[in-house]
N, C-alpha and C positions, 0 to 999 in steps of 0.2 A: 682433678681439673681445678684450675685456679678461680678466684672469685671474679677476674675481669672476663673470663670465657663464659661462666656462669649467667653473669648479668647481660643482659640483651640491652641494645641501644634503645632509647627511648623513640616512640613513634608519633606523628602527628595526629592528635585525638586520643593518646592513651590516658591523658587527665581527664577525670570525670566531669571537671567544668567545661574543658573545651568540647568535650563529647556531647553534653548537654546544651550548651550553646549552639553547636552545629545543628544538632536536631531541631532545636526550638527555630532557629532562624529558617530552616528547610520547610518545616509546618507553617510558619507564619506567611513566608513568600508563596507557598503553594496553596494556603487559604486565600490569600488575597488575588493571585492571579489566574488560579483555576477553578476552586471550589465556589467562591464567592460568584463569579459571574455565572456559574452553571445554577447555583441556587437563585439567583435573580431571576434568569430566564424562566425557570420552571414555576417560581412564584408568581411573576407577572402574567405568564400564560393563563394561570388559573385564579387571577386576581378578580375577576368577575363572575366566577363560577364555572362549573363544568358544562353548562348549558351554553354559554357564550362561547367557551372554548370549541366545544363540538360545532356550533353554528359557525363559526369562522372557518374552521377546518372543513367544512361542508360547503364553503362558497366555491361556485365554479371555476375561479382564476386560481384559487388555493388547491383544489382537486387537480386541475389540470398542470399546475406545477410540480406536483407529487407525481403524476403520472408520468410525466417527461422526464423527471429525474431517476425514476425507476425504470423506465424503457431505456435511457441512456446507459445505465448501469448493465441492463441485461445484454446490451449490445457490446459496449466497451470492454467491460472484464473478461467475458470468454475470449475476445480475440486477442487482448494483450495477454492473456494466461497461455493461449496458444504460442504467441510469439515469444514469451518468456521462457516456455519449454524448448522451444525450437533453438532459441539462440543460447541458452544454457547447454543443450545437448551438443550444439555446434562447437562451442567454445571450449568444453571440457573434455569431449570425446574424441575431437578430430584435430589434427594440426594442417594449418593451411595458411597461406599468404592473406595477411589483411586482419588476423585474428585481433591484434592490438586496435586496429582501425574500427572494428565491430564493438569492441569493449567501450572505445571512446564515443561512437555513436550511441551506445545505449545510455551513457551518462549524460548525454547532451540536455534531455529535458530536465535535469536537475541544476543545470547551470545557467538555464535560460530563463527569463521571467516568463510567468504564463501570459502576461498582456502582451509581451513581445511576440510570442508564439501566436496569439490570436491575430494580430496585426500581420504577421508573417502569411498567414492563411487568406487574409484579405487581399494580399498582393499575388496570390496564387490562383484562388477561387472567386475572387471579386469579378465585377463586370469589367474592370479594367485591369485585372490582373492576368497572369499567365495562361490559365485555362478558361477563365470567366467567360469571354465571348463565345468560346466554342460550347461550353456548357449551356449558355443561355440560348444559342441557335438549336441545341437538342432538346431544349425545354427541361433540363436537368437542373434543380435548385439545390445549392450546396449551402450556402450561406445564408444567414436569417431562417435556417429550418433545421430539422433534426439531424441530417447527415452532417452539418457545420458543427454542431454541438457536439456529435459522437466524434467526429476527428480531433477537435481539440482536447476533449476529454481523453481520447485515446493517447495524445501525444504527452500530456503532461503525466499520464501514469504508467507510461510504456515502461519504466525501468523497475518497477516494484517487484514484480515476480521473477524477473531474471536475477535482480541483484541478491535475492534470497536464496536462490537455487544454485547460482555459480560457485560461490565458495564451499557450499556442502558437497557438490558434483566433484569440485576439484579435490577436496579432501578425501572423498570415497576412492578416487581413481578411476581405472578403467578394468581391473582385474576381473571383477564378476560379469562383465559385459562380455568381455573376451572369452572367458570360460564358456559362457551359454553359446555364444556363436561358434566356438568350436566343437560343442556338442550337438550342434545341428539346429539351433533355436534360429528363427528368422527375426528380422530386425524389429518388427511389431512385438513379438512374443518375447524378445529380450526387453523391450521397453516397458510392457504391462507386467511382466512376471518379475523381473529383476530391478530395473531403474526406478519405476513409479513406486513399489512398495517402499524403497530407501528414502525417497525424497516427499513422500505424500504430506507430511506435517509441515514442511518449509514451504510446499506449495499451496496448502490450504493458507499458511500464515501471509505469504505475499498475496493471494487472493482476497483476504480479509483488508489489508491495506490498500490494496487497489481498489475495491469496492468502496471503502471510506472516502478515498481521495475523490473518485468519480462524483460520488454523491455530494461533496462539499465543495467542488471546484468552482471559483468564481471568477477569477482574472481572465483566463482565456476564453471561457464561456460567455462572458459579459460583451466580448468584443463580437464574435462571431456570430451570436444570436439577435443583436439587434435589439434586446429587451422590449419585444413586443407583447404586451399585456395580453395574458390568456393564450398565447401562442406558442412564443419561443422562450418564456420565463422559466428556468430551472427553479427549484426550491430555495437556494441561496440567492438569486436574483430577486425572487418573490419576496423575500424578507426585506431586502433593502427597498424594493418599491412601496411595498406598505409602510416602511418606515417613514419614507420621504411623503407618504400621503398622512402623515400623522395619525395612523391606525397603530398604535403602540400594542394594543392588545393582540390584533390580528398578527402584527410582526414577530410578537414573543410566541404566540402561539405556533406559528410555521417555524420559528427557531427552534421551539421544544422538539419538534420531529427530529430535527438534526442533533439535538443535544441526547435524545435517546438514543438514535443511531450510533453517536460516538461512545456513548456508555457501553451500548452491546458490542462495538468493535474492541472497546478496551478488555471487556470480559472474554471475549473470544480470543484476543490476542493472548491475555494470560493463560487462557487454558491451553492454547496451542504451545505455549512455552514451556508449560508445564509437561506436555507431551514430546518436548525436545525440539521444537521447532524454533526459528528466529534466531538473530544472532547471538543472544545470550546462553543458548543451550544447542549446538548444532548436533543432531544425532549422527553418529559414527558407527561405521561397521564394526562388528566385533573382531579385535585383532585376535590372531591365534596366540594362545599362551606358550610361552616360550618352553622348549623341552627342558625338563630337568636334567641336570648334570649326571653321569653315570658315576658310583663311586669308584675311585680309583683302586685297581686291582694291584696287588703286590705280587711281583713273580718270585716264584718259588724255587729255588735251587732244584 
């Protein structure tokens, strides 16, 4: 082997100076943009002591904002999970006309501003919207109430579960489901015994991301909720309201709850990635090991 073949071409970052500079730059930017704001939130939330923090969280408006945020997540996340499962199952296990259109429809919430989505809901369910007069005549209140908040949250988080499941289920193929069906298993038995065990970590990964986005959604919810103090303010909207009231400690105390939620989400995300979920480590079905070639036989005369 010649020296030209033995020596590998240099890569970007092979130099110790370049590598250290890149790492230091990432650490500085990450500290300034991520860790410093999180630290400021926690420090300011407890700047007047634990008693003031607890009293601020115990205020009726803050408790209602927390309750409304949790209630929205408890409704929106299961529905989006069922939608993501159904969409991923339909796209990856069946061939039908309009499959590409369904994929595009799933991606729409990622390409539309949440505020635009909220305004669209106003034109659909508002008093001067498409269904507003009929809903008002029936005594059904959608906007400026819990149903409108749930609908807006469902819209912006609809793709999360489906986007995590579709690539994985496409990679797994249909062989196991077809084998189970040929052995007489029903559709539900095939789903719970074959499909679900192979996608459970990716499913939980999508649910965690969906839940975090629902609890932290601001744009679409701010349009459809009306920002009514103590009635339709979720936790992110309540943080803004407290800040505009110059209640800095209260705003940081409420924001600290969302900060803790973000940290818990990151930890859950990392744990699920270690189990093979997420885009970084898709779990795959064990491929059959290739058969070993038989030794050649020499024909004897």
